[in-house]
N, C-alpha and C positions, 0 to 999 in steps of 0.2 A: 475452439480447437476443431480441425477438420475431422470428418468421420474416417475411421480406419477401414481400408479396403481389405477384405478377406479374399485370399487367393485359394482356389481349390483345384482338384484334379481335372476339372472341365475347362479351366482357363488356359489361355495361350499367350505367350509373349511373342509378338511379331516384330522382328527386327528388319527394317526395310532398307536395302541398299547400303549396308555397311561394307565398304570395300577399302582395301589397302591403297587404292588410287586416291582416296580422299584424305589419307593421313599425311602428315608432314613427310616430304620427300617423294610423294606419289605424283602421278601424272596430272591429277586434278586436285592437288593438295588444298585443304581447307585449313586456315589458321586455327591452331589448337584442336584440329579434328580428332586427335588421339585422346582428348580429354573425356570423350564419351565411352571409350572402351571399358574402363573400370566399372562404370555404372551399368553397362549392358551385362558384363560378367557377374556383377553382384545381383542384379535382377534375375538373371537366368537361373541362378541357384534356387530361387523361390518358386519356379514354375516346373511342373512335370512335363509341359509341352513348350518347346521353343522352336519357332520357325524362322529361318533366315531366308530372305529373298535377295536376289541380286539382279539389278537392271543390266541388260546386255543388248548391244546393238552390233550388227555385222559391219565390217569395214565399208566405208562409203555411205553409211546411213545419213539421212538428211540432218539429224541432230548435230553431227559433227560440223556441218556447214554453218550452223548457228553459233557454235562456240569457238571454232577454230578460225584463226585469221586466214 
């Protein structure tokens, strides 16, 4: 049986780049991308500290030339 992880007040849940664009119907939709949302919400309830980050690029950023036709 795996060891149980104990979460305390010093721990942080870091959610990286969870955006509506990645959910079904979004501009960059990922198949079943919304399946992760209930898990994130369930985990967030266990942490005193939750940090959400969002990747952002200005219009014309070189990344868009890599993924857009």
